N, C-alpha and C positions, 0 to 999 in steps of 0.2 A: 666372770658371768655375764652372758649377753642375753638381754631381755627385750622382747618385742613389745612395744607399747601401742596399743590400738585406740582409736578415737582420740588421738593427741591433739591438744589445743595449744594456742600460743601462751596462754596463762599457765599451762601444765609444765612445759618444757624446762624453764629456767631452774625451778626448784628440784626437779628430777636430775637434770645435769649436774647441779651443784652437789646434791646429797650422793648421787652415784659416783661422781668423781672421787669424793672424799673416802669412798669405801670400796673402790675397785669394781663397781658394777657398771657395766656399759649398756645404755639404752638406745634402741633404734625406734624412732618415732614414726608411726603411720597415721595419717589423717583419717584413713578409712576405719570403719567400724569392723569389729571381728564378727564375721558370718561364716557360713559353710563355704561360700565362694572365696572369702579373703583369707581363710585359715592357712592356706599354702604359704602366705608371707611369713608364717612362723617357723618354717623349715630351717633347720640349722641354728635355732636359738635354744637356750637352756629353759627358758620359760616365757610366758606371756603376761602382760599387765593389761587389765581391762577396766572399764567403767560401767556405769549403770545401764547404758543403752546397747552395750555390746551383746551379742547372742552367744550364749554358752550352753547350747542344748546338746542332746545326745549325739547328733551328727557332728557337730563341731568338736566335741570332746573326743570322739573317735578319730577324727582327723589330726588333731593335736597329738593324741597318744601315738598315732602312727609316725608322726614326724619326731618322736622322741621327747616331746614336751611332758615334763613331770610336775610342773608348778603353774598354777593360774593365781596371780597376784591381783586381787581386787583392789583398786585404790578408792574405795568407798566402804561404807559400813553395810549396806544392804547386799543381798546375795540371791534375790528372787529371780534373777535372770540366769542363774547357773543351775543346771540339773545335777544337784549334789549327789543324788542316788546313783546316777550313771557314772559320775566321776569317781565314786568310791572304788578303791581297788586299782584305779588307773592313774589318775592325776589328783595331786593335793591342791587344796583351795585355801588361800589365806586372804585375809581382809584387814581393813583399817577401822577397828570398832568405834574409835572415838578420835576425830581429828580436831574438831572445835565445837563442843556443844553450844558455846556462846554464839558462834556464827549463825547457826540454824535458829536458835531460841530468839536472838535479837531480830532476825529477819521476820519470824513469825509476828513478833510484836510490831515491827515496822509496817507489816501489811495491815495489821489491825488498826493501828494508829492513822495510817494513810486513808484506809477505806472509812473509818468512823468520822474523821474530821475533813474528809473530802479534799485532802491536800493535793492529790493528783489533779482534780478538777480546778482547784484554785490556781495551780501552777500554770495550767493551759490558759485560763482566763486572764491572769495577769500578764502573760506573754502577749496578749492581744490588747493590753491596756484596759481590760474589763475588770473593774473592781467592786462589782456588785456582789452581795453575800447571799442572795437568794439561793436556796437549794444546797447550802453548805453546812446546814446545822447538824451536829453530832450530838453525843451524849457523854456525860462524865463516865469514865471507867471506874472511878472510885466508887466503891460500894456494890458494884455489879458482880454477878457470879460468873466465873469462867470454869468450864469443865475441861480438864485435861485428860486425854485418853493416852495412856502410856507414860510411865514415870521413870524411864531410864535416865541417863545423864542429861539428854537434851530436855526431856520433859520436866526434869527438876529445876534445870536452869530457867526454863520458861515460868515455872511456878514461882521461883524467887523474883523474876521480873514483875510478874503480875501482883505479887504481894507488895512490891515497892509502889505500885500505883494505888494501893489500898483496896484491891479486889478481893472478894471471897472466893477461895479456890476449893473445888472438889475434884476428885479424880477417880478414874477407874484403871485397873491394870490387872491382868490375869494373874500376875505374880507381884503382889504389892510389896513395896520396899518397907522392910521392918524398921521400926523406930525412926522413921523419917518425918514424923510430925504432919503427915498429909492425911486429909479427910477423904478416905476411900468410901465410895458409894456404888451400888449396883449400876450397870450401864443405863438401865431404863430410868432410874432416878437422875442420873447425870443429864440425859436428854431432856427430861421434864424440867429441871431447875436451872439450867444454863442459859445465860444471856449470850455467852460466847463459848464455842467449843473448838478446842485446838487439838489436832491429832499428832502424836509423837510416838507411834508404834510401828513395828516392822510390819511388812506385807507377808502374810502367811495365809494358809487355807482357811483359818479361823477368822482373819481379819479383812479378807477380800470383800469389798462392798460393805464394810461395816456400817457405813453411812448410805442407807438405801431408803426407799419409799416408806417402809415401815418405821425406820428409825426417825426420818424427818417428820412423820405424822406424830410422833410423841414429843417433838421439840416446841418450844415456845414460839409464838409468832413473832417474827423479826429477828430470829437467831442468826448470829454470825458464825460461819464455819470457816476455820483456818486449817490449811493442810500444807505442811512443809515436809511431809514423810515420804509417801508413795502414792502415786495417782490412783491406783486401783483400791485404795481404801474407801474411795467414794464412787458410787454409781452415778456417772456424770449425767445420764438421762434423768435419773431420779432427782438429782440436784437442780437440773433445768426446770423440771416440773414444779419443784418446791419454790424456785425463784419466781416462776410465772404465777404461781398460786398466792404469791406474797407471804408465804410461810417463812421462807429464808430471807432475811434481811440483807445479807451480803455474803459473798464467798470471796475468800482470800486464799489463792491458790498459787503454790510455787511448783506444783507437779500436776500431771494429767495422765489418765490411764493409758492413753494411746500416744504418748509423747515420743516414743523411740524413733520415729522416723521424722520428727519435726524439731524437737528441742536441740539447742546448740547450733542451729543452722539458720541461714538468712533466707526467708521466703517472701520478703517484701516484693511487691511487684507481681507475685504469683497469685492464682486463684486458689483459695483454701479449699481442698477437697474434703476435709474432715468437718461435715456439717455440724457435729456437736460441739467441737471446739470453736467453730466460727460463731455459733449462736452464744456460747459462753462469753467470748470475748465482746460480743455486741451488746451484752447486758450492762446497763449503767452501774449496777451494784456488784460487778465482779471485777477483781483485780487479779491478773495473772502475770507472774514472773516466770522466766524459763529455766526452772531448776537452778537458781542461783543462790539459794540460802546458804550454801557452804562456802561461797566465794569470798573468802577474806584472805589476806596475805598469810596470816598465822595459820589458817586452816590448810592452805596449799602447801606450806612448808611442813606442817605436821603429817600431811598425807604422804608427801615424798619421803620423809624421814622414816615414817613407820613402815612404808612399803619396802624400802631399802633394808630396813632391819629385818622385816619378815623374810625377804629373799636371802639375806646373809644367814639368819638363824636356820632356815630350812636346809640350805646347801651345806652349811657347816656342821649342824648338830642332828639333821634329820627330823627335828621336832620344832614346832612353832606354836607358841601359846595362842596365836591369832588364827590358827587353822579352823576351818568350818567343816564340819561333818554332818551328814544327814542323820547319823545315828546319835549325835550328842543330845542329851537330854532324854533319850528313849531307852537307855540301857544302864544297868547299875555298875557294871564293870567298864569304865571308860579308860582306854589305853592312853588317851592324852593326859588325864588326870594323873596317871602314873609316869608322865614324862616319857611316853613311849609313842613311836609312830602309830597313827591311826590304822595304817595298813602297811 
């Protein structure tokens, strides 16, 4: 099996080469992202492997299908960049639903701790031998209320971490986890009560701009907002206005709504054309990392191993438990649940 890997990075390649070699899967790595213009690189391959910022819209799917591609293997959990409805009946889509919930949850807490205790600012100061403490005062996390939106594997690990700090945890999820010992509340109540709000939910039509001007208006003055999920969960312009109005005390972001043309690349020395991102980065109470929450050695190995197993299972059995279908959850008679092909 020969798989074309798009948007490949130096930290991706070793794990994929190792896992692929052990199971008879050959990967060809392309630095370029998958787009309508680069889809031709997939010609002659059995499948493609893509990441969060690759474009898998209707036009790309049609081109891949014409080249004989029958499998799109996402090496990530999210699939909002794939037109699932258009792919149905043409190309199967598989994903990595859980590569390391600890990696993402720990990064979310790292962002919160760094912002709250001004560790990033203290680091810069001491590099200049400036040991003053002015402007570095934080608050105790112990006893504070954190609102967690989304209680899947990552959200629940984040909840455990917060409980370790002695924080009070409330949560919202459209599909609450049964018998999980989690205090679920309506979203409006979560906004009103939380000192810190952390997002751990997928990007869907229902969750796009979940954090908007109306939501921010319901929040406590000085609230911290943490997002390690998907950028479009937050209306960036509304977030900026909330920061300028001193309603939002801090924003800890690992993702950004318009990140696809920016993240994972080096633009130092260039003029930033995205005015919204430039203004966010300029704010003293905003910490931004470039979609690196997943980036641990354990997560990279799990991503490679699961992707290889997805590919093997699909081509060997025709059925993969990690297949994504736009119909899933919307019909009572699911073919995948019967261990049959989705189409």
